[in-house]
N, CA, C and O of each residue as an XYZ file, in Angstrom:
444
protein
N      92.223    111.391     58.081
C      92.128    110.341     59.104
C      93.404    109.499     59.089
O      93.803    108.969     58.053
N      94.033    109.388     60.261
C      95.251    108.599     60.405
C      94.908    107.286     61.093
O      94.306    107.276     62.167
N      95.289    106.193     60.475
C      94.997    104.886     61.074
C      96.085    104.520     62.059
O      97.265    104.473     61.710
N      95.683    104.262     63.291
C      96.613    103.948     64.367
C      96.297    102.564     64.916
O      95.133    102.171     65.008
N      97.335    101.835     65.278
C      97.170    100.490     65.820
C      97.942    100.392     67.120
O      99.170    100.478     67.133
N      97.216    100.213     68.213
C      97.828    100.086     69.525
C      97.991     98.618     69.892
O      97.258     97.753     69.414
N      98.964     98.362     70.745
C      99.166     97.012     71.277
C      99.919     97.112     72.600
O     100.480     98.156     72.933
N      99.921     96.015     73.345
C     100.724     95.952     74.554
C      99.962     96.035     75.853
O     100.563     95.921     76.921
N      98.663     96.230     75.799
C      97.894     96.278     77.030
C      97.820     94.904     77.675
O      98.249     93.907     77.095
N      97.269     94.867     78.882
C      97.127     93.605     79.574
C      96.833     93.818     81.044
O      96.478     94.914     81.479
N      96.991     92.735     81.801
C      96.732     92.776     83.238
C      98.018     92.523     84.000
O      98.742     91.571     83.710
N      98.301     93.372     84.972
C      99.487     93.211     85.796
C      99.134     93.517     87.242
O      98.097     94.113     87.534
N     100.008     93.103     88.131
C      99.833     93.444     89.541
C     100.456     94.804     89.829
O     101.321     95.279     89.092
N     100.011     95.405     90.888
C     100.561     96.687     91.312
C     102.084     96.600     91.427
O     102.630     95.650     91.987
N     102.749     97.618     90.882
C     104.204     97.625     90.862
C     104.808     97.065     89.595
O     106.011     97.186     89.368
N     103.983     96.454     88.773
C     104.465     95.857     87.542
C     104.660     96.869     86.430
O     104.467     98.070     86.615
N     105.049     96.352     85.265
C     105.332     97.204     84.108
C     104.643     96.673     82.862
O     104.391     95.476     82.723
N     104.351     97.588     81.973
C     103.836     97.259     80.649
C     104.407     98.273     79.668
O     104.742     99.398     80.042
N     104.514     97.863     78.414
C     104.893     98.800     77.368
C     103.838     98.777     76.284
O     103.562     97.737     75.686
N     103.254     99.933     76.039
C     102.282    100.076     74.970
C     102.982    100.557     73.712
O     103.953    101.311     73.770
N     102.471    100.105     72.570
C     103.002    100.521     71.286
C     101.874    101.063     70.425
O     100.725    100.641     70.549
N     102.210    101.990     69.565
C     101.236    102.549     68.626
C     101.943    102.784     67.298
O     102.860    103.600     67.201
N     101.508    102.066     66.293
C     102.078    102.213     64.957
C     101.219    103.162     64.132
O      99.990    103.119     64.187
N     101.883    104.014     63.372
C     101.188    104.994     62.535
C     101.776    104.976     61.135
O     102.904    104.524     60.936
N     101.022    105.463     60.172
C     101.584    105.581     58.826
C     102.792    106.517     58.844
O     102.793    107.535     59.537
N     103.800    106.164     58.086
C     105.028    106.941     58.105
C     104.793    108.401     57.719
O     105.422    109.307     58.266
N     103.894    108.612     56.785
C     103.633    109.974     56.308
C     103.128    110.878     57.428
O     103.451    112.065     57.461
N     102.350    110.330     58.328
C     101.841    111.112     59.459
C     102.842    111.136     60.603
O     103.034    112.163     61.254
N     103.467    110.010     60.837
C     104.367    109.880     61.974
C     105.534    110.844     61.869
O     105.985    111.387     62.877
N     106.017    111.056     60.678
C     107.231    111.860     60.506
C     107.009    113.358     60.719
O     107.971    114.105     60.902
N     105.758    113.799     60.696
C     105.514    115.244     60.791
C     104.661    115.659     61.975
O     104.641    116.837     62.333
N     103.959    114.725     62.586
C     103.032    115.081     63.652
C     103.492    114.581     65.008
O     104.206    113.585     65.126
N     103.056    115.312     66.029
C     103.241    114.834     67.388
C     102.327    113.629     67.622
O     101.314    113.456     66.944
N     102.704    112.813     68.582
C     101.910    111.654     68.962
C     101.599    111.767     70.452
O     102.396    112.286     71.234
N     100.425    111.269     70.821
C     100.051    111.368     72.221
C      99.406    110.100     72.736
O      98.887    109.287     71.971
N      99.450    109.950     74.042
C      98.734    108.870     74.730
C      97.729    109.483     75.703
O      98.030    110.434     76.423
N      96.549    108.917     75.699
C      95.481    109.325     76.605
C      94.925    108.072     77.270
O      95.190    106.955     76.826
N      94.165    108.261     78.319
C      93.506    107.117     78.954
C      92.118    107.533     79.423
O      91.843    108.706     79.677
N      91.266    106.538     79.525
C      89.886    106.815     79.915
C      89.330    105.681     80.748
O      89.467    104.504     80.417
N      88.701    106.072     81.834
C      87.987    105.148     82.701
C      86.497    105.333     82.427
O      86.054    106.463     82.226
N      85.721    104.265     82.413
C      84.275    104.404     82.156
C      83.637    105.453     83.062
O      83.835    105.457     84.277
N      82.870    106.337     82.440
C      82.181    107.359     83.200
C      82.978    108.614     83.454
O      82.473    109.563     84.053
N      84.242    108.629     82.995
C      85.099    109.797     83.192
C      85.602    110.308     81.854
O      85.569    109.602     80.846
N      86.070    111.553     81.864
C      86.606    112.139     80.638
C      87.959    111.507     80.294
O      88.688    111.024     81.160
N      88.253    111.533     79.018
C      89.553    111.054     78.568
C      90.635    111.980     79.119
O      90.494    113.203     79.100
N      91.701    111.381     79.603
C      92.759    112.116     80.295
C      94.056    112.030     79.499
O      94.455    110.948     79.069
N      94.709    113.167     79.305
C      95.992    113.181     78.627
C      97.047    112.553     79.532
O      97.079    112.797     80.738
N      97.921    111.728     78.918
C      98.961    111.040     79.676
C     100.357    111.508     79.278
O     101.188    111.829     80.128
N     100.596    111.540     77.960
C     101.939    111.878     77.505
C     101.893    112.276     76.043
O     100.958    111.927     75.322
N     102.905    113.008     75.612
C     103.002    113.402     74.216
C     104.461    113.536     73.821
O     105.332    113.808     74.647
N     104.703    113.336     72.527
C     106.050    113.489     72.004
C     105.962    114.133     70.628
O     105.144    113.735     69.799
N     106.797    115.119     70.393
C     106.769    115.834     69.118
C     107.484    115.032     68.043
O     108.106    114.007     68.321
N     107.384    115.509     66.825
C     108.049    114.836     65.709
C     109.569    114.893     65.836
O     110.283    114.093     65.232
N     110.053    115.843     66.625
C     111.502    115.969     66.818
C     111.971    115.317     68.108
O     113.163    115.344     68.416
N     111.041    114.727     68.876
C     111.441    113.969     70.051
C     111.255    114.644     71.393
O     111.526    114.039     72.430
N     110.805    115.870     71.394
C     110.517    116.533     72.675
C     109.296    115.890     73.299
O     108.299    115.648     72.619
N     109.370    115.612     74.590
C     108.288    114.865     75.225
C     107.870    115.491     76.542
O     108.589    116.286     77.147
N     106.689    115.101     76.955
C     106.167    115.546     78.243
C     105.177    114.505     78.731
O     104.533    113.827     77.930
N     105.057    114.380     80.047
C     104.098    113.455     80.626
C     103.289    114.175     81.702
O     103.734    115.178     82.259
N     102.119    113.662     81.982
C     101.252    114.244     82.999
C     101.888    114.078     84.382
O     102.650    113.142     84.626
N     101.560    114.997     85.262
C     102.109    114.933     86.618
C     101.743    113.623     87.310
O     102.516    113.108     88.117
N     100.577    113.092     86.999
C     100.101    111.881     87.666
C     100.948    110.654     87.338
O     100.905    109.663     88.067
N     101.707    110.709     86.267
C     102.527    109.560     85.865
C     104.008    109.902     85.783
O     104.823    109.052     85.423
N     104.355    111.125     86.112
C     105.755    111.566     86.010
C     106.629    110.709     86.923
O     106.294    110.449     88.079
N     107.761    110.281     86.364
C     108.666    109.423     87.114
C     108.354    107.947     86.978
O     109.155    107.104     87.383
N     107.196    107.622     86.412
C     106.809    106.217     86.234
C     106.619    105.855     84.767
O     106.947    104.741     84.360
N     106.094    106.780     83.968
C     105.829    106.531     82.555
C     106.815    107.313     81.703
O     107.215    108.427     82.040
N     107.192    106.701     80.595
C     108.084    107.350     79.641
C     107.539    107.152     78.236
O     107.166    106.040     77.861
N     107.495    108.220     77.467
C     107.076    108.119     76.066
C     108.306    108.243     75.188
O     109.212    109.031     75.458
N     108.315    107.450     74.136
C     109.443    107.495     73.205
C     108.935    107.151     71.807
O     107.809    106.681     71.643
N     109.773    107.388     70.809
C     109.368    107.063     69.450
C     110.524    106.443     68.695
O     111.689    106.780     68.907
N     110.171    105.529     67.809
C     111.136    104.879     66.923
C     110.780    105.295     65.514
O     109.827    104.778     64.930
N     111.533    106.216     64.971
C     111.213    106.749     63.649
C     111.333    105.696     62.549
O     110.594    105.736     61.566
N     112.245    104.773     62.713
C     112.419    103.733     61.699
C     111.208    102.818     61.613
O     110.899    102.270     60.555
N     110.525    102.661     62.743
C     109.350    101.784     62.782
C     108.041    102.565     62.779
O     106.963    101.971     62.802
N     108.129    103.887     62.752
C     106.924    104.733     62.814
C     106.044    104.335     63.988
O     104.827    104.213     63.855
N     106.658    104.139     65.108
C     105.967    103.638     66.295
C     106.312    104.497     67.506
O     107.458    104.902     67.699
N     105.296    104.760     68.309
C     105.490    105.459     69.567
C     105.210    104.472     70.701
O     104.329    103.618     70.599
N     105.969    104.610     71.768
C     105.862    103.697     72.897
C     105.494    104.458     74.164
O     105.816    105.635     74.328
N     104.812    103.750     75.047
C     104.585    104.267     76.388
C     105.049    103.187     77.366
O     104.381    102.171     77.559
N     106.196    103.430     77.971
C     106.725    102.508     78.966
C     106.128    102.887     80.317
O     106.294    104.010     80.795
N     105.442    101.942     80.913
C     104.744    102.197     82.174
C     105.335    101.317     83.267
O     105.218    100.093     83.221
N     105.959    101.940     84.234
C     106.565    101.235     85.355
C     105.850    101.597     86.649
O     105.105    102.575     86.713
N     106.088    100.799     87.665
C     105.491    101.051     88.987
C     103.992    101.313     88.863
O     103.463    102.270     89.428
N     103.337    100.461     88.128
C     101.910    100.658     87.873
C     101.094    100.550     89.156
O     101.402     99.780     90.066
N     100.040    101.360     89.183
C      99.137    101.410     90.328
C      97.726    101.051     89.873
O      97.408    101.191     88.692
N      96.879    100.595     90.784
C      95.496    100.292     90.388
C      94.794    101.476     89.735
O      93.941    101.281     88.869
N      95.130    102.680     90.128
C      94.492    103.861     89.527
C      94.952    104.141     88.102
O      94.419    105.034     87.444
N      95.937    103.386     87.620
C      96.337    103.480     86.216
C      95.441    102.632     85.319
O      95.546    102.697     84.094
N      94.570    101.844     85.919
C      93.654    101.015     85.148
C      92.765    101.886     84.269
O      92.094    102.794     84.760
N      92.764    101.605     82.972
C      92.007    102.401     82.007
C      92.176    101.798     80.623
O      92.971    100.882     80.416
N      91.418    102.327     79.691
C      91.691    102.060     78.283
C      92.632    103.166     77.815
O      92.364    104.352     78.009
N      93.716    102.766     77.209
C      94.735    103.711     76.754
C      94.604    103.887     75.242
O      94.504    102.918     74.490
N      94.607    105.144     74.822
C      94.428    105.488     73.422
C      95.640    106.242     72.888
O      96.239    107.066     73.580
N      95.976    105.943     71.665
C      97.009    106.669     70.940
C      96.317    107.728     70.079
O      95.237    107.488     69.539
N      96.937    108.879     69.956
C      96.363    109.979     69.177
C      97.412    110.600     68.270
O      98.567    110.785     68.656
N      96.981    110.916     67.052
C      97.860    111.589     66.105
C      97.018    112.487     65.213
O      96.146    112.015     64.483
N      97.282    113.767     65.278
C      96.623    114.736     64.386
C      95.108    114.598     64.439
O      94.438    114.683     63.410
N      94.568    114.386     65.627
C      93.135    114.326     65.807
C      92.515    112.962     65.561
O      91.315    112.779     65.766
N      93.321    112.006     65.125
C      92.819    110.648     64.934
C      93.176    109.795     66.146
O      94.170    110.036     66.830
N      92.334    108.789     66.391
C      92.496    107.944     67.572
C      92.581    106.472     67.192
O      91.949    106.017     66.238
N      93.377    105.743     67.962
C      93.365    104.306     67.813
C      92.168    103.724     68.535
O      91.444    104.457     69.210
N      91.938    102.417     68.410
C      90.786    101.770     69.044
C      90.941    101.626     70.560
O      89.960    101.380     71.261
N      92.156    101.776     71.063
C      92.386    101.668     72.497
C      92.853    100.285     72.897
O      92.576     99.296     72.219
N      93.569    100.234     74.013
C      94.032     98.972     74.562
C      93.841     99.020     76.081
O      94.169    100.012     76.734
N      93.309     97.936     76.619
C      92.959     97.913     78.040
C      94.197     97.615     78.891
O      94.973     96.704     78.603
N      94.351     98.405     79.934
C      95.379     98.166     80.944
C      94.670     97.997     82.282
O      93.918     98.870     82.716
N      94.919     96.869     82.924
C      94.298     96.584     84.210
C      95.388     96.294     85.231
O      96.221     95.411     85.027
N      95.378     97.034     86.323
C      96.372     96.858     87.377
C      95.644     96.440     88.648
O      94.791     97.166     89.161
N      95.990     95.276     89.139
C      95.337     94.765     90.346
C      96.196     95.046     91.578
O      97.425     95.086     91.511
N      95.512     95.239     92.694
C      96.215     95.575     93.947
C      96.970     94.382     94.500
O      97.614     94.489     95.543
């Protein structure tokens, strides 16, 4: 079990930006890929973005061009930079590492 701590959620207006952070233990962070998912009540959890231990990244088509995932190895932290936010981005965002999940952070985008 990997303990993950997310931060950075909040409420913004459409078109705004937020940056989510997820800190992980260095032992896990240095060898495992990290991912971001999101979930709306009543719907399945949706993959958003992932980054490998070597920095290769990918994002879902629904957020491509607006969201960027990155990692800071010195801080054992992965980031999700979210720009041009839309109301449909409203969800609880979760960090994932090696099958473990953070508690989630709420992102709310108002029209």
